[in-house]
C-alpha positions in Angstrom: 16.4 30.7 29.4 14.0 27.8 28.1 14.4 24.2 29.3 12.8 21.2 27.4 11.5 18.8 30.0 11.7 15.6 28.4 10.7 12.2 29.6 12.2 10.6 31.5 13.2 13.7 33.5 16.1 15.3 31.6 16.5 19.0 31.1 17.9 20.0 27.7 19.2 23.7 27.4 18.1 25.6 24.5 18.8 29.2 25.5 19.1 31.5 22.4 19.2 28.3 20.1 18.1 29.2 16.6 17.7 27.2 13.5 20.5 28.4 11.5 20.3 26.3 8.4 18.0 24.0 6.5 19.2 21.7 3.7 16.7 19.6 1.7 17.2 16.8 -1.1 15.6 13.9 -2.6 17.8 10.9 -1.7 17.6 7.8 -4.0 17.2 4.4 -2.3 17.0 1.0 -3.8 14.6 -1.8 -2.8 15.8 -5.4 -2.5 13.7 -5.9 -5.8 10.9 -4.0 -7.7 7.8 -3.5 -5.8 4.7 -4.3 -8.1 1.1 -3.1 -7.8 -1.3 -2.8 -5.0 -5.2 -2.7 -5.6 -5.3 0.8 -6.9 -1.8 1.8 -8.3 0.7 0.3 -10.9 4.2 -0.9 -10.4 6.2 0.9 -7.6 9.4 0.1 -9.0 13.0 -0.4 -7.8 13.8 2.9 -6.5 12.3 5.2 -3.8 13.4 9.0 -3.5 12.1 10.3 0.0 12.6 13.9 0.6 15.0 14.7 3.5 15.7 17.7 5.3 18.6 18.5 7.6 18.2 21.1 10.4 21.3 22.8 11.8 21.2 25.1 14.7 23.4 28.1 15.9 25.3 25.8 18.4 26.1 23.4 15.6 23.6 20.5 16.6 21.7 19.0 13.8 18.9 16.6 13.1 17.7 15.0 9.9 14.6 13.0 8.5 11.7 12.9 6.1 10.2 16.3 5.3 8.0 17.8 2.6 9.0 21.5 3.3 9.0 23.7 0.5 12.0 26.2 -0.2 9.9 29.2 0.5 8.7 27.8 4.0 12.4 26.7 4.9 13.6 30.2 4.3 10.9 31.6 6.5 11.7 29.2 9.2 15.5 29.9 9.1 16.2 32.0 12.1 13.4 30.7 14.4 14.0 29.7 17.9 14.4 26.1 18.7 11.9 26.6 21.5 9.3 27.7 19.1 9.3 24.8 17.1 9.5 22.1 19.9 7.2 22.2 23.2 8.2 19.9 26.0 4.6 18.9 26.5 3.1 18.6 23.0 6.4 17.7 20.8 6.8 19.6 17.5 4.5 22.6 17.2 1.8 23.0 14.7 3.7 25.8 12.5 6.7 23.3 12.3 4.9 20.0 11.6 6.7 19.8 8.2 9.9 19.2 10.1 8.5 16.7 12.5 11.4 13.9 11.9 14.2 16.1 11.7 13.2 18.1 14.8 12.8 15.0 16.8 16.0 13.8 15.8 17.6 17.1 16.7 16.0 17.2 20.2 16.9 13.6 20.8 20.5 14.5 20.1 20.4 17.4 22.5 19.0 15.1 25.0 21.6 12.5 24.3 18.6 10.0 24.2 16.9 8.1 21.2 13.4 9.3 20.3 11.9 6.2 21.7 13.4 6.7 25.2 12.0 10.1 25.3 8.3 9.3 24.3 8.3 5.9 26.4 10.7 6.5 29.3 12.3 3.1 28.3 15.9 2.8 28.7 18.6 0.4 27.4 18.2 -2.0 24.5 15.0 -1.5 22.5 13.3 -4.0 20.3 10.0 -3.5 18.3 8.4 -6.1 15.9 8.3 -5.4 12.3 7.1 -7.1 9.2 8.4 -7.7 5.6 6.0 -5.2 3.5 7.5 -6.2 0.2 5.0 -8.7 -1.0 3.3 -6.4 -3.6 1.0 -7.6 -6.5 3.9 -8.9 -8.5 2.3 -11.7 -10.5 0.1 -10.0 -13.1 2.1 -11.4 -15.9 1.0 -14.9 -14.9 -2.0 -16.4 -16.2 -2.2 -19.4 -13.8 -3.2 -18.8 -10.0 -1.1 -21.5 -8.9 2.1 -20.1 -10.5 1.2 -16.5 -9.3 0.8 -18.1 -5.6 4.1 -19.8 -5.9 5.7 -16.6 -6.9 4.6 -14.4 -4.1 5.5 -17.5 -1.7 9.0 -17.3 -3.0 9.2 -13.7 -2.3 8.1 -14.3 1.3 10.9 -16.8 1.7 13.3 -14.0 0.8 12.1 -12.1 3.7 12.4 -15.3 5.8 16.0 -15.5 4.7 16.6 -11.9 5.9 15.1 -12.8 9.4 11.5 -11.8 9.1 8.8 -13.6 10.8 5.9 -11.4 9.7 4.8 -10.6 6.3 2.2 -8.1 5.0 0.6 -9.1 1.6 -0.9 -6.8 -1.0 -4.4 -8.0 -2.0 -7.4 -6.7 -4.0 -6.2 -8.0 -7.4 -9.8 -7.9 -8.4 -10.4 -4.2 -7.9 -8.9 -3.1 -11.2 -6.0 -5.4 -12.2 -7.8 -8.7 -12.7 -11.5 -10.0 -13.4 -13.1 -9.8 -10.0 -13.7 -13.6 -9.4 -10.4 -14.6 -10.6 -8.5 -11.9 -8.8 -10.2 -12.5 -5.5 -9.4 -16.4 -5.7 -5.9 -15.4 -6.5 -5.7 -13.3 -3.2 -6.9 -16.3 -1.4 -4.4 -18.7 -3.2 -1.6 -16.4 -2.4 -2.3 -16.1 1.2 -2.6 -20.1 1.5 0.9 -20.1 -0.3 2.5 -17.7 1.9 1.2 -19.4 5.0 2.6 -22.7 3.7 6.0 -21.2 2.8 6.7 -19.3 6.1 5.1 -21.8 8.5 2.6 -21.7 11.3 4.3 -19.5 13.7 4.9 -16.4 11.4 2.3 -13.5 11.4 0.5 -12.9 8.0 -1.2 -9.6 7.3 -3.1 -8.4 4.4 -3.6 -5.0 2.9 -6.3 -4.3 0.4 -5.7 -0.7 0.0 -9.4 0.0 0.0 -9.9 -2.6 -2.9 -12.4 -4.7 -1.2 -16.0 -4.0 0.1 -17.8 -6.0 3.0 -18.9 -9.2 1.1 -15.3 -9.4 -0.6 -13.6 -9.0 2.9 -15.7 -11.8 4.1 -15.0 -14.2 1.3 -11.2 -13.8 1.5 -11.2 -14.0 5.2 -13.5 -16.9 5.1 -11.6 -18.4 2.6 -8.3 -18.3 4.4 -9.6 -18.9 7.8 -7.1 -21.7 8.3 -4.2 -19.2 7.4 -4.8 -17.3 10.5 -4.7 -13.7 9.2 -3.5 -11.5 11.8 -4.9 -8.1 10.4 -7.0 -7.0 7.6 -5.6 -3.4 6.5 -7.7 -0.9 4.5 -10.2 -3.4 3.5 -12.7 -0.7 2.4 -12.9 3.1 2.8 -13.4 3.8 6.4 -17.0 3.4 7.3 -18.3 2.8 10.9 -21.5 1.1 9.9 -19.6 -1.3 7.6 -16.8 -1.9 10.3 -19.6 -2.9 12.8 -21.0 -5.3 10.5 -17.4 -6.8 9.7 -16.8 -7.1 13.5 -20.0 -9.0 14.0 -19.2 -11.2 11.2 -15.8 -12.0 12.5 -17.0 -12.8 16.0 -19.8 -15.2 14.6 -17.2 -16.9 12.6 -14.8 -17.2 15.4 -12.0 -15.3 13.4 -9.4 -13.5 15.4 -8.3 -11.3 12.5 -7.8 -7.6 13.6 -9.1 -4.8 11.7 -6.4 -1.9 10.9 -6.9 1.2 9.1 -5.8 5.0 9.1 -3.1 5.1 6.4 -4.9 6.8 3.5 -7.2 9.9 4.1 -7.7 8.9 7.8 -11.0 9.8 9.2 -11.0 12.2 12.1 -13.3 9.6 13.9 -10.6 6.8 13.8 -9.4 6.9 17.1 -13.2 7.1 18.7 -14.0 4.1 16.5 -11.0 2.3 17.9 -12.0 3.1 21.5 -15.4 1.8 20.7 -14.0 -1.5 19.4 -14.8 -1.1 15.8 -11.3 -1.3 14.6 -8.4 -2.7 16.6 -5.3 -0.9 15.1 -4.8 2.7 14.2 -2.2 2.7 11.5 -1.5 6.3 10.3 0.8 6.9 7.4 4.5 6.7 8.6 5.4 9.9 6.7 3.0 12.1 8.8 3.0 10.4 12.4 2.3 13.8 14.4 3.8 12.7 17.5 1.9 15.2 19.6 2.6 14.2 23.1 5.5 12.8 25.3 4.1 9.9 27.4 
């Protein structure tokens, strides 16, 4: 008999429980509107097609979620013991990492607790801050910067109408889509326009998808100092030396903008850099969270 010892203390009986079936499909979802470009990619479009897997065990329990698993790997896993896939101390085991989301969902159902409660020990209602991440570079068809800024501000107001009070803006237009000077100035104009539209109490975050360098980052953050940018995400490819220079500059300028990174090709040194104060927010790709431990 194997018992999963979850936090808070609750024992989940998994004696002789095996993975009986794995179903997989790409399901189509629709965004509220088309998502445009980021600093390095073209239009993202109206639809998304995430890869979803559902695991069913021999006792009839099931869990589902994002999974990039191949048919061959799924076939090899069918028949495995659930206790081989999920460890009480470390979560999903390495061999089963491609089923991270479905396995957590499954174990949560067995424990009769949401995953956040198993990880944090929190009970009752749960609230977490979130932000509108739909403000892509949707303005490349417009020649005038003021018109472009007004368009993105109007999109932010759509998010406000849905109840958002935090907004992430894609920037880096000068990296490939526009001439550098005009694209950088448009980034600045867009940030100002969004701030004016959503008001002083909302949080504004910007994401360059590695489309800036140190000097461009300084130019944009300096040019939007009065907009109080909460975080600067993926300003440039991860580099401890350049991070340290950016941190020094932010301190000299008296700017409280946080540095966020980790989504694309995360450096193995990222957590150490965070501990050393070079970055403030470790933001891994949501599709590959690797929830390794139970708090």
